N, C-alpha and C positions, 0 to 999 in steps of 0.2 A: 610502448606501442611501436616506436621506431625500431627497437631491437627485434621485435617479433616480425616486423615487415622485412627486415634484412635477412633474417633466418628463413622466412618463407621464400624470398627471392633466391637465396642460395640453394634451397631444396629444389626449387623449380629448375634451376640451371643444371643441377646434378641429375635430376630425373631426365631432362632433355638430352644430356650427354649419354646417359645409360641407354636411352631408347635407341640411339644410333650406333652403340657399341657393337662391333662385329657385323654391321649391316653394310652392304655394298652401296655406297652413295656417289660413286664416280659419275653415274649418269646425270646427277644433279649439279656437279661442280666442274667436271672435266669437259674439254671440247668434244663435240660429236665427231665420230669417224666420217671421213669424206668418202665420196664415191671412188676416188683413186685408191684409197686404202683398201676398200673391199675388192677392187680389181687386182691390186698387187698381191693380196692374200688369198685370192681365189675363192672368196666368199660371196654369196648372193647378197644383193642389196636388201636391206630390211623392208618389211612391209610397212607402208605408210598408214598412219592413223586415219580413220574415217572422219568425215565432217561431223558426224554425231556418233556418240558411243553410249551404249546402254550399260550402266553399272548395275542397276537392279530394276527390272521391268516395273513400270508404273510408279516408281519411287525416285530413281536417281539416273540422271543423264548428263553427259558432257558434250558441249558444242565447241568445235574448233572453228571459230568465226574468222574467215580471212579478213585482214585489215588492209584494204587496198590503198597503196601509197603511203602507208604509215612508216615513220622512221623506226629504225631497229636499234634497240639499246643493247650494248654488249658489256658483259661483266667477265673480264678475263680472270683466269685462275691466279690466286694470290694477289690480285690487284684490288685495292679498296675503291678506287674511283671508276665509275662506269662511263663509257664513251658511246658516241653515236656512230654507227657503221656508215661508211661512205663508199659506194652507194649502198643504200639499204636493201637487204635481201627481202624476198617475199616473206611475210610473217602473218601470224594468227594470234587471236586472243582466246583464252580458255575460259569458258563459261560453265560453271557447275550448277545445275538445277537439281535440287534435292528436297524431298519432303522432310518435314520434322518428324520426330519419333511418334507423335500423336496424330500425324496426318492432317493437322489442322492448318498448316501453313506450308508455303514453298519458299525455299531460300535460293538466292543467286549468290554464289561465292560467300555463303554464310550470312547474307543480308536478306531480310524478309521482303519478298515482292508480291506475295499473295497470302492474306490481304496485305496491301502495301503499307509498310511501316511509315510513321510520320517523317516528314522532311525535317532536316536534311538527311538523306540516305546515301552515304558515301560508299561506293562500290569500286573495288580494285580488281584487276584481272592480270594474270601472268601473260607475258608475250613469249611466243615460241616461234621457231622457224616454221614456215608453212609446210615443209616436208618432215614434220615431226613423225617419228616412227611409232608404230603401234606398241612396240615393246616398251619404249620410254613412257608413253601415255599410261600404259598399264602400271608401271612402277610409280608414276605420279598418283594414280588412284590408290594403290596399295599403301603408299606412305602418307595418304591424306594431305598431299601437297596443296590441294585446292580448297582447303578449309583452314580455319584459324588455329587448329591444333598443330599445324606444321611448324616446326621450330628450326629447321635446317636451312642455312643460307644456300642459295642456288645461283647458277649462272644466268637464270632467267630474270629479266627485268619485269617490273610491274607498272601498269598504268592506272591512274584514276580515270574513271569513265564519266563522261557527260552522256545523258541518255534520255530517250523518250519512253515512258512506260505507259502502255495502253491496255485497258480491259475492254474486250470486244464481245458484246453479247451475241448469242445465237438464238434462233427461233426455237430450237430444241431446248427445253428447260433442263437445268442442271448441268449445262455445258457452256463453256465460254473460252475465249482465247486470251492468253497473256502475251503481249508483244513487247520485246525489248529491242529498241533501235539505238545502237551506240552512235552518237553524233560527233563526239570528240574524244580524243585520248590525251592525257596530260601527265607530265612528270613535273612535280613542284618540290620545293624544299631541297633542291640539289644545286651543286655548283654549275651544272649545265642543264637547266630546265628546258623543256620543249613541249609543244602541244601540236596537235594536228586535227584538222576537221575532215571527217569522213564523207566526202561529197562526190567521190568518183562514181561514174556510171558502173552499174553492176555490183555495187556494194550491197551485201546481204544483211539481214537482220534475223533475230531469233523469234519464233513464236511457238507457244506451247498450247496444246489443246487440253483443257482441264475439265475433269468430271467431278462434280460435287454431290455427295450424298445428301439428299434433301432432309433426311431424318437426323443423321449424326453430324453432318457438316464435314465429314472426312473428305479429303481431296485425293485425286489420283491423276497422274500425268498420263494421258492417253497417247500423246504424240509430241515429238519435238521436231521442228522443221527450221531449216535455214533457207530463207527465200529472199529474192530481191524486193526492194521496197515497193515496187510497182505491182508485185504479185502477192502482197500481204492479204490476209483474210480481211474482208470488208464487213462493216456492221450493217445490220438491216435497219430499215426505217420503222420506228414504232408508230402506234396509232396516234400519238400526240404530235407526230410530225418530226420528232427529233431522232437522230441516229443513236443506236445503242452502243456508244463508245465513250469512255472516259480516259483522257490522256493527261499524264503528269510529266512535265519537263523538269529536268534537273541538270544544273551545271555547277560543279564544285567551286568554280571561280566566283560564283555569285553568293556563296554561303560561307559562314564559319559556324563555330559551335553555338553562337548566340542567335543565329537566324539568318534570314536573307537580307542582304545589304539594302539600305534605303527603305526600310519598312519600320513602322511604329513598334511592332513587336520586338524587333531586334534592338532598337534603341532602349526600350523598356528593360529587356533582359540585360543589356550592358550596364544600365543604371543600377539595377538590383545587384548584379554581380559585383560591380565596383563598390557599392555600399557595403556589401557583406565582407568583401576583402578588406576594406578600410576598417570596419568594425572589429574584424578578427585580427587585424594587424596593428598599425600605429594608433588607430582609432580606439582600440580596446584599452591600450595604455592610457590614452588621453581621458577616456571615460572614467577609468579607475582613479586616476589622479584627481580629476574633477570631483568625483564622488567623495574622495578622502578630504580634499580641501573644503568642500561644501559641508561635510559632516563635522569637521573641526570648527568651522565658522559657526555652525548652528549650536554646537556644544558651548563655544565661548559666549555666544549671545544668550544662551539659556542661563549659564552661570552668572553673567552680568545682570541679567534681568532678575534673577533670584536675589542677588545681593542688593539691588536697588529696592526690591520689594521689602526685604528685611529692614533696610534703613528707613523706608517710609513707615513701616509698621512701628519701629521704635519712636520715630518722630510723632506719629499719631498718638501713641500711648502717652508720651510725655505731655503732648498738648492736651490730651484728655485729662490727665492728672491735674495740670495747671488750671484748666478750665473749670474743674469741679470746685475750686476754692471760691470762685466768683459766681457760681450758678445761683446760690441763695441770696435773697435781698439782705442788705446790711441791717443789723438790729436797730430798733428805735431807741432814741435817747430819752431818758427820764430825768425829771428835775430832782436834784439831790437837796434835801433840806439843809439849810445852813445851821451850823452849830451855834449855840448861845454865845460862845466865846467870840466867834467871828462877828456876830451881830454887835456885841459890846465894843469891839475894836472899831467897827465902822462908825458907831455912834460917837 
């Protein structure tokens, strides 16, 4: 099994290399040309990418969400360690909203947000300069950089996202809003981790207008908007007096693969996982040894018991044979007549 896994891994690596053979990938690894470079070479400045880009109408869109005040992570060419730029240039987060092939769900950077997948739902987003060019964004789309099939290392850092996910109902049936409000960005597990809380005035969020077919359940993205938090679509008040909105908050610092910290369910999951690990690790050896020792002990006891039973049976048989000699009453004695000679002698 281990051999087959290694072979599969090598095949995957080879396939990934072949995929990029002969393909221009400098846009993903080399520094961007500066405005001075374009001036010196007499070339016009590139067209900047829009805040929202339509990849496929109704099915796939990309939002370039400005991350106001966020630190900017730099990965230089041929350098392994990433650094933080000082001062940080204006930057954005790339959010890829795409329908699944069957149109039954919507993904954000390959993670299901409609219907919302169970927590924890860890979502990462690439960070780019705010002045990202349209040509570079087009290459990102063509190379599938914004989904998990992308295997090429890039100069773009990635953040974990803390976010608020809201489903906002509308009075028009079959339509609702999905709102994604990024509240924090984090880099963890590195030698220079950092996080930032998106609290600046003017910070925007993403909201999608969704249409759902009432018969088939198929979804369609009718609109993608980047709006300030104060301008978000608001829920209506239902007849029961409650507002038609459901919000889920997620912060990756509060979760791990076992669940949310300080909850009973996480404690239970940790206990079960630890028990399984113990049973499949040293516990398995201990159980096997215990079973072997127990089996040997039982066999020894069984053999000893049989020997004791055989000895008892022999003793019982002997006792039975001896007992049979005395079971009958002793014979009665009869008077024996004296002989004439004996009588004469006595006389």
